[in-house]
N, CA, C and O of each residue as an XYZ file, in Angstrom:
460
protein
N       9.671      9.773    -10.630
C       9.177     11.140    -10.658
C       7.653     11.122    -10.653
O       7.036     10.089    -10.911
N       7.073     12.234    -10.368
C       5.622     12.300    -10.246
C       4.944     12.331    -11.609
O       5.565     12.643    -12.625
N       3.677     12.005    -11.606
C       2.857     11.934    -12.810
C       2.338     13.327    -13.141
O       1.666     13.950    -12.318
N       2.648     13.827    -14.356
C       2.238     15.173    -14.731
C       0.711     15.320    -14.786
O       0.193     16.425    -14.626
N      -0.004     14.226    -15.007
C      -1.469     14.281    -15.007
C      -2.011     14.413    -13.592
O      -3.124     14.901    -13.394
N      -1.245     13.989    -12.626
C      -1.651     14.025    -11.226
C      -1.194     15.301    -10.537
O      -1.902     15.844     -9.689
N      -0.030     15.769    -10.897
C       0.584     16.880    -10.178
C      -0.005     18.218    -10.578
O      -0.095     18.555    -11.758
N      -0.399     18.965     -9.571
C      -0.833     20.350     -9.723
C      -0.702     21.006     -8.357
O      -0.418     20.304     -7.387
N      -0.890     22.295     -8.231
C      -0.712     22.942     -6.920
C      -1.602     22.341     -5.818
O      -1.182     22.274     -4.663
N      -2.789     21.918     -6.151
C      -3.687     21.341     -5.149
C      -3.151     20.006     -4.636
O      -3.126     19.767     -3.429
N      -2.719     19.126     -5.562
C      -2.193     17.835     -5.116
C      -0.819     18.001     -4.469
O      -0.464     17.229     -3.579
N      -0.043     18.993     -4.900
C       1.219     19.281     -4.215
C       0.960     19.605     -2.747
O       1.677     19.132     -1.864
N      -0.072     20.418     -2.489
C      -0.407     20.768     -1.110
C      -0.833     19.529     -0.326
O      -0.468     19.380      0.841
N      -1.600     18.638     -0.956
C      -2.002     17.397     -0.294
C      -0.778     16.568      0.068
O      -0.682     16.073      1.190
N       0.154     16.409     -0.857
C       1.356     15.619     -0.582
C       2.176     16.244      0.542
O       2.721     15.530      1.383
N       2.265     17.563      0.560
C       2.973     18.241      1.651
C       2.244     18.026      2.973
O       2.882     17.850      4.011
N       0.919     18.038      2.943
C       0.139     17.789      4.161
C       0.409     16.383      4.685
O       0.579     16.192      5.889
N       0.448     15.399      3.790
C       0.736     14.017      4.197
C       2.108     13.950      4.871
O       2.276     13.253      5.873
N       3.068     14.658      4.334
C       4.413     14.651      4.908
C       4.483     15.329      6.274
O       5.449     15.129      7.010
N       3.485     16.120      6.621
C       3.447     16.776      7.929
C       2.913     15.877      9.036
O       3.048     16.209     10.214
N       2.313     14.753      8.683
C       1.797     13.815      9.686
C       2.976     13.180     10.418
O       3.906     12.677      9.788
N       2.934     13.204     11.746
C       4.071     12.732     12.520
C       3.812     11.457     13.313
O       4.765     10.772     13.685
N       2.553     11.116     13.584
C       2.266      9.933     14.398
C       1.135      9.131     13.747
O       0.425      9.622     12.869
N       0.991      7.902     14.197
C      -0.114      7.078     13.691
C      -1.445      7.728     14.042
O      -2.355      7.752     13.214
N      -1.575      8.258     15.264
C      -2.811      8.919     15.661
C      -3.119     10.103     14.740
O      -4.265     10.277     14.325
N      -2.114     10.914     14.419
C      -2.321     12.027     13.484
C      -2.719     11.512     12.105
O      -3.565     12.107     11.436
N      -2.117     10.417     11.684
C      -2.447      9.844     10.377
C      -3.899      9.397     10.343
O      -4.614      9.678      9.381
N      -4.343      8.701     11.391
C      -5.745      8.292     11.466
C      -6.663      9.507     11.418
O      -7.640      9.519     10.669
N      -6.354     10.528     12.215
C      -7.222     11.704     12.279
C      -7.255     12.447     10.943
O      -8.314     12.884     10.493
N      -6.093     12.586     10.316
C      -6.041     13.283      9.029
C      -6.819     12.515      7.960
O      -7.660     13.079      7.260
N      -6.521     11.216      7.847
C      -7.207     10.428      6.823
C      -8.704     10.329      7.076
O      -9.491     10.331      6.129
N      -9.105     10.243      8.333
C     -10.534     10.202      8.640
C     -11.225     11.483      8.199
O     -12.387     11.455      7.793
N     -10.516     12.610      8.275
C     -11.095     13.882      7.848
C     -11.131     14.038      6.325
O     -12.059     14.647      5.792
N     -10.139     13.500      5.623
C     -10.066     13.745      4.176
C     -10.585     12.606      3.310
O     -10.834     12.797      2.119
N     -10.750     11.429      3.891
C     -11.226     10.267      3.131
C     -12.457      9.671      3.806
O     -12.705      9.888      4.992
N     -13.206      8.928      3.034
C     -14.273      8.142      3.636
C     -13.650      6.901      4.271
O     -12.521      6.529      3.949
N     -14.385      6.277      5.163
C     -13.902      5.038      5.781
C     -13.631      3.996      4.696
O     -12.633      3.279      4.752
N     -14.524      3.918      3.711
C     -14.351      2.955      2.619
C     -13.076      3.235      1.833
O     -12.379      2.300      1.439
N     -12.761      4.502      1.600
C     -11.533      4.840      0.877
C     -10.296      4.427      1.668
O      -9.338      3.904      1.099
N     -10.316      4.659      2.965
C      -9.179      4.268      3.809
C      -9.006      2.754      3.792
O      -7.891      2.250      3.659
N     -10.126      2.029      3.929
C     -10.043      0.562      3.894
C      -9.535      0.072      2.537
O      -8.765     -0.885      2.470
N      -9.962      0.720      1.471
C      -9.535      0.335      0.125
C      -8.036      0.556     -0.069
O      -7.349     -0.297     -0.631
N      -7.533      1.687      0.390
C      -6.101      1.970      0.288
C      -5.306      0.967      1.120
O      -4.281      0.453      0.672
N      -5.784      0.692      2.334
C      -5.103     -0.278      3.210
C      -5.101     -1.662      2.575
O      -4.103     -2.380      2.646
N      -6.216     -2.037      1.956
C      -6.307     -3.337      1.287
C      -5.299     -3.414      0.148
O      -4.619     -4.430     -0.002
N      -5.189     -2.360     -0.658
C      -4.254     -2.366     -1.776
C      -2.806     -2.466     -1.300
O      -1.989     -3.131     -1.938
N      -2.483     -1.809     -0.184
C      -1.128     -1.907      0.359
C      -0.832     -3.337      0.799
O       0.257     -3.853      0.550
N      -1.806     -3.982      1.455
C      -1.623     -5.380      1.862
C      -1.466     -6.279      0.639
O      -0.614     -7.167      0.624
N      -2.282     -6.052     -0.381
C      -2.186     -6.827     -1.615
C      -0.792     -6.674     -2.225
O      -0.183     -7.656     -2.650
N      -0.294     -5.446     -2.264
C       1.038     -5.202     -2.836
C       2.113     -5.952     -2.055
O       3.006     -6.558     -2.648
N       2.028     -5.912     -0.739
C       3.010     -6.617      0.091
C       2.977     -8.114     -0.191
O       4.021     -8.755     -0.309
N       1.777     -8.666     -0.298
C       1.642    -10.104     -0.548
C       2.094    -10.481     -1.948
O       2.708    -11.532     -2.134
N       1.805     -9.647     -2.930
C       2.271     -9.916     -4.292
C       3.790     -9.927     -4.366
O       4.375    -10.753     -5.066
N       4.421     -9.024     -3.654
C       5.890     -8.990     -3.658
C       6.489    -10.246     -3.060
O       7.628    -10.595     -3.367
N       5.742    -10.926     -2.216
C       6.226    -12.173     -1.617
C       5.714    -13.388     -2.375
O       5.779    -14.515     -1.883
N       5.205    -13.147     -3.573
C       4.804    -14.218     -4.488
C       3.581    -15.014     -4.027
O       3.408    -16.166     -4.423
N       2.741    -14.413     -3.199
C       1.479    -15.066     -2.848
C       0.617    -15.149     -4.104
O       0.715    -14.290     -4.981
N      -0.216    -16.166     -4.195
C      -1.071    -16.334     -5.372
C      -2.276    -15.398     -5.290
O      -2.662    -14.949     -4.211
N      -2.859    -15.117     -6.449
C      -4.076    -14.294     -6.492
C      -5.157    -14.915     -5.619
O      -5.856    -14.208     -4.894
N      -5.295    -16.240     -5.686
C      -6.330    -16.925     -4.903
C      -6.102    -16.723     -3.407
O      -7.040    -16.418     -2.671
N      -4.870    -16.891     -2.962
C      -4.553    -16.704     -1.547
C      -4.765    -15.250     -1.118
O      -5.287    -14.982     -0.036
N      -4.355    -14.323     -1.977
C      -4.521    -12.899     -1.655
C      -6.003    -12.534     -1.585
O      -6.431    -11.829     -0.671
N      -6.775    -13.012     -2.545
C      -8.215    -12.725     -2.546
C      -8.878    -13.288     -1.294
O      -9.714    -12.624     -0.681
N      -8.512    -14.494     -0.916
C      -9.108    -15.120      0.272
C      -8.718    -14.365      1.535
O      -9.548    -14.175      2.425
N      -7.488    -13.942      1.621
C      -6.998    -13.272      2.822
C      -7.527    -11.846      2.950
O      -7.904    -11.414      4.040
N      -7.553    -11.111      1.828
C      -7.853     -9.674      1.885
C      -9.276     -9.319      1.484
O      -9.774     -8.247      1.830
N      -9.932    -10.214      0.755
C     -11.245     -9.885      0.210
C     -11.177     -9.046     -1.058
O     -12.205     -8.625     -1.589
N      -9.968     -8.807     -1.538
C      -9.795     -8.018     -2.761
C     -10.244     -8.828     -3.966
O     -10.067    -10.045     -4.020
N     -10.823     -8.135     -4.922
C     -11.215     -8.794     -6.170
C      -9.966     -9.072     -7.003
O      -8.921     -8.456     -6.799
N     -10.088    -10.002     -7.935
C      -8.941    -10.279     -8.806
C      -8.627     -9.052     -9.662
O      -7.475     -8.860    -10.050
N      -9.619     -8.224     -9.964
C      -9.366     -6.989    -10.716
C      -8.491     -6.039     -9.902
O      -7.567     -5.428    -10.441
N      -8.777     -5.912     -8.614
C      -7.959     -5.059     -7.743
C      -6.549     -5.625     -7.627
O      -5.571     -4.882     -7.713
N      -6.442     -6.926     -7.433
C      -5.129     -7.562     -7.320
C      -4.330     -7.336     -8.600
O      -3.138     -7.034     -8.549
N      -4.985     -7.483     -9.739
C      -4.322     -7.268    -11.019
C      -3.872     -5.819    -11.176
O      -2.774     -5.564    -11.671
N      -4.706     -4.872    -10.762
C      -4.350     -3.452    -10.858
C      -3.135     -3.154     -9.981
O      -2.227     -2.440    -10.403
N      -3.115     -3.696     -8.766
C      -1.968     -3.493     -7.882
C      -0.725     -4.147     -8.480
O       0.360     -3.569     -8.431
N      -0.872     -5.332     -9.037
C       0.264     -6.012     -9.669
C       0.822     -5.181    -10.825
O       2.036     -5.088    -11.002
N      -0.068     -4.584    -11.604
C       0.350     -3.715    -12.704
C       1.144     -2.523    -12.162
O       2.167     -2.142    -12.731
N       0.666     -1.937    -11.060
C       1.376     -0.805    -10.455
C       2.751     -1.238     -9.939
O       3.723     -0.493    -10.062
N       2.832     -2.429     -9.369
C       4.127     -2.935     -8.901
C       5.098     -3.135    -10.060
O       6.298     -2.892     -9.928
N       4.572     -3.573    -11.181
C       5.420     -3.883    -12.336
C       5.741     -2.656    -13.176
O       6.886     -2.464    -13.587
N       4.735     -1.824    -13.433
C       4.905     -0.717    -14.377
C       4.685      0.661    -13.771
O       4.750      1.664    -14.482
N       4.430      0.726    -12.486
C       4.056      1.984    -11.848
C       5.235      2.877    -11.510
O       6.335      2.715    -12.037
N       4.981      3.816    -10.625
C       5.952      4.845    -10.256
C       6.873      4.415     -9.122
O       7.631      5.235     -8.605
N       6.823      3.149     -8.728
C       7.646      2.581     -7.656
C       7.262      3.076     -6.265
O       8.025      2.907     -5.314
N       6.093      3.681     -6.144
C       5.633      4.136     -4.840
C       5.422      2.989     -3.868
O       5.839      3.068     -2.712
N       4.774      1.917     -4.330
C       4.588      0.751     -3.471
C       5.940      0.210     -3.011
O       6.140     -0.053     -1.825
N       6.868      0.046     -3.960
C       8.171     -0.524     -3.617
C       8.905      0.345     -2.598
O       9.496     -0.177     -1.654
N       8.872      1.648     -2.778
C       9.556      2.551     -1.852
C       9.008      2.388     -0.440
O       9.769      2.230      0.515
N       7.694      2.425     -0.313
C       7.065      2.340      1.008
C       7.236      0.950      1.609
O       7.570      0.820      2.787
N       7.011     -0.080      0.814
C       7.132     -1.439      1.339
C       8.568     -1.780      1.723
O       8.791     -2.479      2.712
N       9.544     -1.299      0.955
C      10.952     -1.510      1.329
C      11.235     -0.899      2.694
O      11.915     -1.504      3.523
N      10.715      0.298      2.925
C      10.947      0.971      4.210
C      10.238      0.263      5.350
O      10.795      0.123      6.439
N       9.011     -0.185      5.109
C       8.288     -0.930      6.148
C       8.998     -2.233      6.472
O       9.111     -2.604      7.640
N       9.482     -2.937      5.443
C      10.215     -4.180      5.662
C      11.495     -3.933      6.449
O      11.827     -4.698      7.355
N      12.212     -2.870      6.108
C      13.459     -2.563      6.794
C      13.239     -2.326      8.287
O      14.126     -2.580      9.102
N      12.053     -1.840      8.633
C      11.713     -1.588     10.038
C      11.026     -2.790     10.693
O      10.651     -2.736     11.865
N      10.865     -3.874      9.926
C      10.226     -5.071     10.469
C       8.719     -4.949     10.638
O       8.112     -5.733     11.367
N       8.116     -3.979      9.976
C       6.692     -3.711     10.169
C       5.770     -4.594      9.335
O       4.549     -4.519      9.475
N       6.340     -5.426      8.473
C       5.525     -6.339      7.674
C       5.664     -7.784      8.137
O       5.010     -8.677      7.597
N       6.500     -8.014      9.119
C       6.775     -9.382      9.581
C       5.502    -10.106     10.017
O       5.293    -11.263      9.651
N       4.657     -9.441     10.791
C       3.428    -10.079     11.266
C       2.499    -10.433     10.102
O       1.895    -11.506     10.091
N       2.388     -9.534      9.127
C       1.577     -9.811      7.936
C       2.091    -11.053      7.231
O       1.312    -11.940      6.882
N       3.405    -11.122      7.018
C       3.989    -12.267      6.319
C       3.794    -13.560      7.100
O       3.466    -14.595      6.521
N       3.994    -13.501      8.397
C       3.811    -14.695      9.222
C       2.361    -15.158      9.190
O       2.096    -16.352      9.053
N       1.419    -14.226      9.314
C      -0.002    -14.571      9.266
C      -0.394    -15.191      7.929
O      -1.285    -16.037      7.866
N       0.277    -14.765      6.866
C      -0.019    -15.278      5.531
C       0.794    -16.518      5.197
O       0.668    -17.069      4.104
N       1.631    -16.964      6.137
C       2.450    -18.146      5.894
C       3.603    -17.887      4.958
O       4.089    -18.803      4.296
N       4.049    -16.637      4.897
C       5.164    -16.253      4.038
C       6.327    -15.841      4.923
O       6.129    -15.317      6.019
N       7.525    -16.077      4.447
C       8.687    -15.623      5.205
C       9.131    -14.290      4.659
O       8.894    -13.984      3.490
N       9.772    -13.495      5.488
C      10.274    -12.205      5.038
C      11.389    -12.373      4.027
O      11.702    -11.442      3.284
N      11.999    -13.568      3.991
C      13.086    -13.815      3.060
C      12.617    -14.186      1.655
O      13.424    -14.253      0.727
N      11.295    -14.430      1.493
C      10.772    -14.811      0.184
C      11.187    -13.765     -0.843
O      11.124    -12.566     -0.572
N      11.603    -14.206     -1.997
C      12.112    -13.286     -3.021
C      11.080    -12.242     -3.404
O       9.893    -12.540     -3.540
N      11.555    -10.996     -3.577
C      10.698     -9.887     -4.021
C      10.491     -9.936     -5.510
O       9.798     -9.083     -6.065
């Protein structure tokens, strides 16, 4: 369920707006308008970190591959362990569609590695 500290009519509208995005091009255009380039890169980095953590990559390997600090890696790991399961929901769906295979192969991980 959603976080009561996060949820309000303004963030509800944002979440509904995100759900209206239908293509990758629309997603790029929407995010470019609402986020800074640095924010988009940071979110993308955290998603990659989460995917790699689920495949049991080490902090050292993740930091070298992504450029993420160990503090960021730790924060993402905490979210994977104690969070709202948002990462797991999205990553499960991406994996089911085979959209993480290239990431795993590039990182020397197999898609079969235990979650």
